[in-house]
N, CA, C and O of each residue as an XYZ file, in Angstrom:
672
protein
N     127.243     63.706    166.763
C     126.538     64.828    166.169
C     127.314     65.399    164.988
O     126.725     65.754    163.967
N     128.643     65.488    165.127
C     129.467     66.017    164.039
C     129.299     65.191    162.762
O     129.197     65.743    161.666
N     129.272     63.870    162.913
C     129.128     62.986    161.745
C     127.769     63.192    161.086
O     127.664     63.213    159.859
N     126.736     63.342    161.898
C     125.390     63.555    161.355
C     125.323     64.876    160.591
O     124.773     64.930    159.491
N     125.872     65.926    161.160
C     125.850     67.237    160.504
C     126.695     67.220    159.237
O     126.320     67.808    158.222
N     127.815     66.557    159.302
C     128.700     66.472    158.134
C     128.047     65.678    157.001
O     128.354     65.912    155.833
N     127.164     64.755    157.325
C     126.518     63.932    156.295
C     125.380     64.659    155.573
O     124.867     64.165    154.569
N     124.991     65.818    156.075
C     123.932     66.593    155.428
C     124.474     67.164    154.120
O     125.531     67.794    154.103
N     123.744     66.940    153.024
C     124.182     67.433    151.710
C     124.034     68.954    151.603
O     124.773     69.603    150.863
N     123.088     69.509    152.337
C     122.884     70.955    152.327
C     123.934     71.621    153.202
O     124.512     70.991    154.089
N     124.172     72.902    152.943
C     125.080     73.655    153.785
C     124.456     73.872    155.152
O     123.281     74.225    155.247
N     125.223     73.666    156.207
C     124.731     73.830    157.576
C     125.755     74.641    158.357
O     126.950     74.347    158.321
N     125.279     75.665    159.063
C     126.160     76.454    159.923
C     125.431     76.753    161.223
O     124.206     76.873    161.248
N     126.185     76.869    162.288
C     125.621     77.166    163.600
C     126.210     78.478    164.106
O     127.420     78.694    164.058
N     125.327     79.349    164.594
C     125.718     80.632    165.177
C     125.228     80.656    166.622
O     124.148     80.147    166.922
N     126.018     81.246    167.514
C     125.627     81.302    168.922
C     124.593     82.404    169.154
O     124.147     83.050    168.206
N     124.219     82.616    170.407
C     123.190     83.589    170.766
C     123.568     85.030    170.465
O     122.708     85.911    170.471
N     124.845     85.278    170.203
C     125.299     86.628    169.840
C     125.629     86.715    168.353
O     126.355     87.609    167.916
N     125.089     85.782    167.591
C     125.253     85.718    166.123
C     126.691     85.481    165.677
O     127.063     85.855    164.565
N     127.512     84.855    166.543
C     128.888     84.529    166.167
C     128.936     83.123    165.590
O     128.275     82.207    166.080
N     129.733     82.976    164.538
C     129.887     81.681    163.883
C     130.520     80.682    164.854
O     131.510     80.983    165.521
N     129.923     79.482    164.917
C     130.459     78.427    165.779
C     131.107     77.340    164.925
O     132.293     77.051    165.090
N     130.352     76.742    164.027
C     130.916     75.742    163.116
C     129.989     75.535    161.923
O     128.845     75.991    161.915
N     130.511     74.835    160.913
C     129.730     74.538    159.707
C     130.188     73.208    159.139
O     131.309     72.761    159.383
N     129.304     72.587    158.381
C     129.696     71.349    157.714
C     130.494     71.682    156.444
O     130.594     72.844    156.053
N     131.052     70.659    155.815
C     131.904     70.891    154.647
C     131.109     71.455    153.475
O     131.665     72.201    152.670
N     129.824     71.122    153.355
C     129.012     71.668    152.250
C     128.909     73.190    152.377
O     128.972     73.895    151.370
N     128.755     73.695    153.584
C     128.697     75.142    153.807
C     130.063     75.773    153.535
O     130.163     76.774    152.826
N     131.111     75.181    154.103
C     132.463     75.734    153.922
C     132.865     75.731    152.451
O     133.484     76.675    151.960
N     132.508     74.666    151.765
C     132.832     74.548    150.332
C     132.139     75.648    149.521
O     132.719     76.168    148.568
N     130.925     76.000    149.884
C     130.175     77.009    149.131
C     130.541     78.437    149.547
O     130.096     79.399    148.920
N     131.338     78.574    150.589
C     131.747     79.902    151.077
C     133.272     80.017    151.119
O     133.840     80.505    152.096
N     133.912     79.572    150.069
C     135.384     79.579    150.024
C     135.957     80.995    150.167
O     137.083     81.171    150.633
N     135.183     81.984    149.769
C     135.640     83.374    149.849
C     135.996     83.779    151.281
O     136.775     84.705    151.500
N     135.417     83.076    152.241
C     135.660     83.424    153.649
C     136.955     82.829    154.184
O     137.658     83.475    154.961
N     137.269     81.647    153.792
C     138.428     80.960    154.335
C     138.119     80.427    155.730
O     137.461     81.107    156.517
N     138.578     79.238    156.042
C     138.290     78.603    157.333
C     138.811     79.404    158.517
O     138.180     79.415    159.574
N     139.941     80.069    158.366
C     140.547     80.758    159.502
C     139.751     81.984    159.930
O     139.816     82.381    161.093
N     138.997     82.595    159.007
C     138.242     83.797    159.343
C     136.935     83.492    160.070
O     136.439     84.342    160.810
N     136.379     82.333    159.884
C     135.025     82.066    160.348
C     134.823     81.977    161.862
O     133.929     82.654    162.370
N     135.590     81.193    162.611
C     135.268     81.045    164.031
C     135.194     82.387    164.759
O     136.137     83.178    164.737
N     134.047     82.623    165.406
C     133.837     83.840    166.173
C     133.369     85.027    165.347
O     133.005     86.062    165.905
N     133.375     84.894    164.043
C     132.957     86.000    163.171
C     131.448     86.184    163.282
O     130.699     85.206    163.274
N     131.002     87.429    163.385
C     129.555     87.714    163.472
C     128.904     87.478    162.124
O     129.524     87.653    161.076
N     127.631     87.074    162.170
C     126.881     86.812    160.945
C     126.888     88.045    160.038
O     127.089     87.924    158.829
N     126.672     89.211    160.606
C     126.648     90.435    159.799
C     127.981     90.657    159.090
O     127.997     91.090    157.937
N     129.091     90.370    159.753
C     130.406     90.510    159.124
C     130.541     89.570    157.938
O     131.071     89.938    156.890
N     130.053     88.351    158.123
C     130.114     87.358    157.038
C     129.302     87.854    155.845
O     129.778     87.829    154.710
N     128.072     88.306    156.107
C     127.208     88.784    155.023
C     127.841     89.993    154.335
O     127.858     90.059    153.106
N     128.351     90.928    155.091
C     128.987     92.122    154.504
C     130.189     91.738    153.635
O     130.370     92.261    152.536
N     130.995     90.825    154.147
C     132.180     90.381    153.408
C     131.765     89.726    152.090
O     132.311     90.048    151.035
N     130.807     88.815    152.151
C     130.365     88.119    150.938
C     129.665     89.073    149.969
O     129.887     89.000    148.761
N     128.828     89.960    150.487
C     128.109     90.911    149.627
C     129.088     91.864    148.939
O     128.863     92.255    147.794
N     130.162     92.240    149.617
C     131.142     93.143    149.004
C     131.857     92.462    147.836
O     132.376     93.137    146.947
N     131.886     91.144    147.837
C     132.494     90.382    146.747
C     131.460     89.973    145.689
O     131.808     89.321    144.705
N     130.178     90.359    145.890
C     129.133     89.998    144.929
C     128.722     88.539    145.011
O     128.103     88.012    144.087
N     129.065     87.883    146.117
C     128.778     86.455    146.298
C     127.304     86.121    146.099
O     126.974     85.081    145.529
N     126.435     86.980    146.558
C     124.993     86.723    146.518
C     124.356     87.136    145.191
O     123.132     87.127    145.064
N     125.173     87.497    144.207
C     124.637     87.948    142.935
C     124.249     89.413    142.958
O     123.634     89.911    142.015
N     124.606     90.104    144.032
C     124.273     91.525    144.158
C     125.333     92.388    143.468
O     126.498     92.004    143.374
N     124.912     93.544    142.994
C     125.855     94.511    142.430
C     126.356     95.396    143.567
O     125.757     95.411    144.642
N     127.448     96.136    143.347
C     127.924     97.044    144.399
C     126.855     98.054    144.826
O     126.788     98.438    145.994
N     126.022     98.482    143.873
C     124.968     99.448    144.191
C     123.879     98.827    145.072
O     123.233     99.533    145.846
N     123.676     97.535    144.961
C     122.627     96.846    145.720
C     123.116     96.317    147.066
O     122.331     95.790    147.854
N     124.403     96.458    147.324
C     125.028     95.826    148.489
C     124.315     96.141    149.803
O     123.915     95.219    150.513
N     124.148     97.403    150.138
C     123.557     97.769    151.434
C     122.107     97.311    151.544
O     121.685     96.822    152.592
N     121.351     97.468    150.474
C     119.950     97.017    150.479
C     119.881     95.505    150.670
O     119.046     94.994    151.417
N     120.780     94.801    149.978
C     120.816     93.346    150.106
C     121.167     92.941    151.537
O     120.519     92.068    152.114
N     122.180     93.567    152.101
C     122.616     93.246    153.467
C     121.460     93.439    154.438
O     121.230     92.603    155.312
N     120.742     94.531    154.285
C     119.602     94.814    155.168
C     118.537     93.717    155.065
O     118.016     93.253    156.079
N     118.223     93.311    153.838
C     117.224     92.249    153.644
C     117.707     90.926    154.236
O     116.943     90.194    154.865
N     118.997     90.634    154.019
C     119.547     89.361    154.513
C     119.549     89.326    156.035
O     119.195     88.307    156.627
N     119.940     90.415    156.673
C     119.954     90.463    158.135
C     118.542     90.379    158.695
O     118.321     89.746    159.727
N     117.580     91.016    158.021
C     116.185     90.950    158.450
C     115.673     89.514    158.406
O     115.006     89.061    159.337
N     115.981     88.802    157.334
C     115.508     87.415    157.243
C     116.202     86.531    158.277
O     115.591     85.610    158.818
N     117.472     86.808    158.549
C     118.229     86.033    159.546
C     117.599     86.177    160.926
O     117.463     85.201    161.663
N     117.219     87.395    161.263
C     116.660     87.661    162.591
C     115.204     87.215    162.716
O     114.749     86.852    163.801
N     114.480     87.246    161.598
C     113.047     86.920    161.654
C     112.766     85.441    161.440
O     111.688     84.956    161.784
N     113.722     84.729    160.877
C     113.507     83.310    160.590
C     112.757     83.072    159.286
O     112.373     81.941    158.989
N     112.546     84.130    158.505
C     111.881     83.964    157.208
C     112.857     83.332    156.222
O     114.048     83.642    156.249
N     112.366     82.448    155.350
C     113.250     81.874    154.321
C     113.808     82.985    153.430
O     113.160     84.009    153.215
N     115.002     82.767    152.924
C     115.662     83.760    152.091
C     116.203     83.086    150.845
O     116.843     82.039    150.927
N     115.944     83.689    149.680
C     116.437     83.151    148.417
C     117.416     84.123    147.790
O     117.269     85.340    147.903
N     118.409     83.570    147.133
C     119.333     84.399    146.359
C     119.942     83.566    145.243
O     119.987     82.337    145.301
N     120.406     84.272    144.234
C     121.010     83.646    143.058
C     122.456     84.117    142.986
O     122.704     85.315    142.847
N     123.405     83.209    143.076
C     124.806     83.594    143.173
C     125.408     84.083    141.865
O     126.069     85.121    141.840
N     125.195     83.366    140.801
C     125.902     83.669    139.553
C     124.962     83.777    138.357
O     125.392     83.679    137.208
N     123.697     83.977    138.633
C     122.724     84.017    137.548
C     122.278     82.635    137.119
O     121.387     82.502    136.280
N     122.885     81.611    137.681
C     122.559     80.235    137.311
C     122.046     79.417    138.492
O     121.108     78.633    138.346
N     122.653     79.596    139.652
C     122.336     78.776    140.821
C     121.537     79.584    141.847
O     121.938     80.668    142.270
N     120.399     79.016    142.227
C     119.533     79.667    143.210
C     119.559     78.864    144.500
O     119.534     77.634    144.486
N     119.611     79.587    145.618
C     119.672     78.952    146.932
C     118.561     79.481    147.820
O     118.113     80.619    147.685
N     118.133     78.624    148.729
C     117.155     79.004    149.737
C     117.793     78.735    151.096
O     118.362     77.669    151.333
N     117.688     79.719    151.978
C     118.286     79.602    153.309
C     117.177     79.659    154.349
O     116.305     80.526    154.303
N     117.227     78.728    155.280
C     116.300     78.718    156.421
C     117.135     78.800    157.691
O     118.173     78.150    157.808
N     116.674     79.600    158.631
C     117.326     79.689    159.930
C     116.355     79.219    161.006
O     115.166     79.540    160.982
N     116.884     78.461    161.933
C     116.069     77.915    163.015
C     116.697     78.302    164.353
O     117.902     78.147    164.549
N     115.873     78.806    165.268
C     116.359     79.155    166.612
C     116.716     77.874    167.360
O     116.010     76.869    167.277
N     117.813     77.931    168.083
C     118.203     76.800    168.918
C     117.761     77.084    170.357
O     117.334     78.194    170.675
N     117.866     76.097    171.199
C     117.405     76.252    172.586
C     118.212     77.296    173.366
O     117.721     77.851    174.349
N     119.447     77.564    172.929
C     120.272     78.565    173.623
C     120.282     79.915    172.881
O     121.221     80.701    173.013
N     119.215     80.167    172.096
C     119.043     81.403    171.313
C     120.042     81.569    170.182
O     120.192     82.662    169.636
N     120.717     80.503    169.833
C     121.579     80.533    168.657
C     120.726     80.308    167.409
O     119.498     80.245    167.469
N     121.411     80.191    166.294
C     120.690     79.958    165.038
C     121.396     78.869    164.254
O     122.608     78.905    164.043
N     120.593     77.894    163.829
C     121.074     76.854    162.924
C     120.622     77.259    161.528
O     119.431     77.448    161.281
N     121.575     77.390    160.626
C     121.300     77.845    159.263
C     121.429     76.663    158.308
O     122.404     75.914    158.363
N     120.434     76.500    157.427
C     120.478     75.445    156.421
C     120.322     76.099    155.056
O     119.348     76.805    154.797
N     121.293     75.853    154.190
C     121.312     76.439    152.841
C     121.154     75.311    151.830
O     121.947     74.369    151.811
N     120.121     75.413    150.985
C     119.805     74.355    150.013
C     119.765     74.948    148.606
O     119.193     76.017    148.389
N     120.372     74.250    147.663
C     120.281     74.686    146.266
C     118.906     74.304    145.733
O     118.472     73.159    145.861
N     118.223     75.287    145.131
C     116.868     75.053    144.624
C     116.771     75.408    143.136
O     115.684     75.683    142.629
N     117.897     75.400    142.452
C     117.934     75.773    141.041
C     116.973     74.916    140.227
O     116.187     75.446    139.441
N     117.025     73.619    140.404
C     116.171     72.709    139.625
C     114.694     72.951    139.943
O     113.854     72.962    139.044
N     114.387     73.142    141.220
C     112.998     73.409    141.609
C     112.493     74.690    140.956
O     111.366     74.738    140.463
N     113.332     75.733    140.954
C     112.946     76.997    140.329
C     112.709     76.807    138.829
O     111.774     77.368    138.258
N     113.566     76.013    138.212
C     113.427     75.734    136.781
C     112.101     75.000    136.503
O     111.386     75.334    135.558
N     111.790     74.016    137.326
C     110.533     73.280    137.158
C     109.318     74.175    137.406
O     108.310     74.059    136.710
N     109.411     75.064    138.394
C     108.309     76.006    138.652
C     108.099     76.925    137.462
O     106.963     77.223    137.093
N     109.201     77.377    136.857
C     109.106     78.244    135.678
C     108.482     77.493    134.502
O     107.672     78.053    133.763
N     108.860     76.223    134.330
C     108.259     75.412    133.268
C     106.762     75.233    133.509
O     105.973     75.294    132.566
N     106.367     75.015    134.752
C     104.941     74.851    135.075
C     104.181     76.151    134.796
O     103.079     76.120    134.247
N     104.768     77.296    135.174
C     104.127     78.589    134.885
C     103.979     78.798    133.383
O     102.944     79.272    132.914
N     105.010     78.445    132.640
C     104.961     78.587    131.182
C     103.875     77.687    130.593
O     103.131     78.105    129.705
N     103.786     76.460    131.086
C     102.755     75.530    130.601
C     101.358     76.067    130.909
O     100.451     75.949    130.084
N     101.182     76.659    132.095
C      99.883     77.250    132.454
C      99.548     78.416    131.535
O      98.401     78.574    131.117
N     100.553     79.235    131.219
C     100.322     80.359    130.305
C      99.923     79.840    128.928
O      98.990     80.353    128.311
N     100.629     78.824    128.452
C     100.320     78.269    127.131
C      98.920     77.659    127.118
O      98.201     77.776    126.125
N      98.535     77.015    128.205
C      97.188     76.449    128.296
C      96.142     77.565    128.255
O      95.113     77.433    127.594
N      96.412     78.659    128.964
C      95.488     79.794    128.968
C      95.379     80.406    127.571
O      94.287     80.764    127.130
N      96.518     80.525    126.873
C      96.508     81.044    125.503
C      95.716     80.106    124.601
O      94.968     80.561    123.736
N      95.874     78.813    124.795
C      95.114     77.828    124.019
C      93.619     77.982    124.225
O      92.848     77.944    123.266
N      93.207     78.156    125.471
C      91.782     78.357    125.767
C      91.272     79.653    125.141
O      90.173     79.699    124.587
N      92.075     80.687    125.235
C      91.691     81.984    124.677
C      91.547     81.897    123.166
O      90.544     82.345    122.610
N      92.542     81.324    122.496
C      92.465     81.227    121.035
C      91.337     80.308    120.606
O      90.692     80.560    119.588
N      91.085     79.248    121.362
C      89.953     78.365    121.055
C      88.636     79.110    121.171
O      87.742     78.936    120.343
N      88.513     79.943    122.203
C      87.294     80.744    122.387
C      87.119     81.752    121.275
O      86.010     81.952    120.780
N      88.218     82.395    120.876
C      88.158     83.372    119.785
C      87.772     82.678    118.488
O      86.937     83.183    117.738
N      88.375     81.522    118.217
C      88.053     80.774    116.994
C      86.578     80.370    116.993
O      85.911     80.447    115.961
N      86.079     79.947    118.129
C      84.663     79.562    118.236
C      83.758     80.766    117.955
O      82.798     80.667    117.191
N      84.077     81.912    118.587
C      83.292     83.130    118.350
C      83.363     83.562    116.896
O      82.353     83.956    116.314
N      84.555     83.491    116.304
C      84.714     83.866    114.900
C      83.904     82.942    114.007
O      83.267     83.389    113.054
N      83.932     81.658    114.317
C      83.166     80.676    113.543
C      81.667     80.970    113.639
O      80.952     80.850    112.644
N      81.188     81.354    114.822
C      79.768     81.717    114.979
C      79.411     82.924    114.106
O      78.384     82.923    113.429
N      80.260     83.946    114.126
C      80.020     85.145    113.316
C      80.072     84.795    111.829
O      79.248     85.270    111.049
N      81.032     83.972    111.441
C      81.161     83.554    110.046
C      79.928     82.780    109.588
O      79.472     82.926    108.453
N      79.397     81.955    110.487
C      78.168     81.210    110.169
C      77.001     82.150    109.912
O      76.209     81.929    108.995
N      76.895     83.192    110.715
C      75.815     84.184    110.533
C      75.989     84.895    109.199
O      75.022     85.063    108.457
N      77.216     85.315    108.885
C      77.492     85.998    107.618
C      77.157     85.082    106.442
O      76.505     85.507    105.488
N      77.598     83.839    106.510
C      77.319     82.886    105.420
C      75.815     82.645    105.268
O      75.301     82.585    104.152
N      75.131     82.511    106.373
C      73.673     82.318    106.326
C      72.983     83.514    105.693
O      72.088     83.346    104.865
N      73.388     84.720    106.073
C      72.794     85.930    105.482
C      73.105     86.025    103.999
O      72.257     86.463    103.221
N      74.304     85.625    103.589
C      74.654     85.651    102.162
C      73.783     84.670    101.368
O      73.367     84.966    100.247
N      73.514     83.507    101.955
C      72.641     82.534    101.289
C      71.230     83.093    101.121
O      70.602     82.912    100.078
N      70.742     83.771    102.152
C      69.403     84.388    102.082
C      69.379     85.448    100.985
O      68.442     85.497    100.188
N      70.403     86.296    100.942
C      70.474     87.340     99.918
C      70.533     86.716     98.532
O      69.893     87.190     97.594
N      71.308     85.650     98.417
C      71.448     84.988     97.129
C      70.107     84.421     96.656
O      69.775     84.535     95.476
N      69.331     83.809     97.562
C      68.010     83.270     97.184
C      67.052     84.388     96.803
O      66.324     84.281     95.816
N      67.055     85.463     97.590
C      66.142     86.573     97.328
C      66.488     87.307     96.034
O      65.611     87.866     95.375
N      67.756     87.300     95.679
C      68.189     88.055     94.503
C      68.362     87.165     93.290
O      69.070     87.541     92.355
N      67.730     85.979     93.273
C      67.890     84.999     92.208
C      67.681     85.624     90.826
O      68.463     85.367     89.911
N      66.678     86.407     90.670
C      66.336     86.950     89.370
C      66.883     88.340     89.155
O      66.561     88.968     88.147
N      67.676     88.834     90.038
C      68.232     90.178     89.903
C      69.731     90.059     89.644
O      70.533     90.052     90.578
N      70.095     89.968     88.384
C      71.489     89.779     87.981
C      72.377     90.926     88.477
O      73.543     90.711     88.808
N      71.838     92.112     88.527
C      72.624     93.278     88.945
C      73.052     93.125     90.414
O      74.184     93.469     90.757
N      72.201     92.635     91.253
C      72.503     92.447     92.688
C      73.540     91.345     92.859
O      74.453     91.461     93.676
N      73.392     90.276     92.083
C      74.324     89.143     92.201
C      75.692     89.462     91.611
O      76.660     88.746     91.864
N      75.776     90.533     90.826
C      77.064     90.948     90.275
C      77.517     90.098     89.125
O      78.715     89.870     88.957
N      76.557     89.610     88.302
C      76.927     88.767     87.163
C      76.860     89.511     85.883
O      77.141     88.947     84.825
């Protein structure tokens, strides 16, 4: 089992039924160097989050620390996915899964590229919508211009013999 968990490219950590850290693979430990290996065993999840948040690990400011901690603990307990951006560049998604002994298996995956692709897709959709809008406006303008040109031709024919109207 250790070899299988260690082979996972995503960060993986296991917490017992009392939210105490049990173990993690090297991908998790590598991404949480601020904790140090000696501090982790037996450390409660909330302590880990508080420690990391106090260092701004999650991209939070000191003013956002308590609000962030509350949101993170809520997602941990509810099993809802949680996203955060560490340095303004790298975005992560965390999923927690209940184990049979009421512990929690945590999986942390970098989703920076996915977020970038989603943003590009949103931008492309916006540009497509702008294209449709401008095409519609151009079509409407062309219709109005056609009416104006047609009316000018009618006026020109009717005013053939009236030099004053034609402005000549």
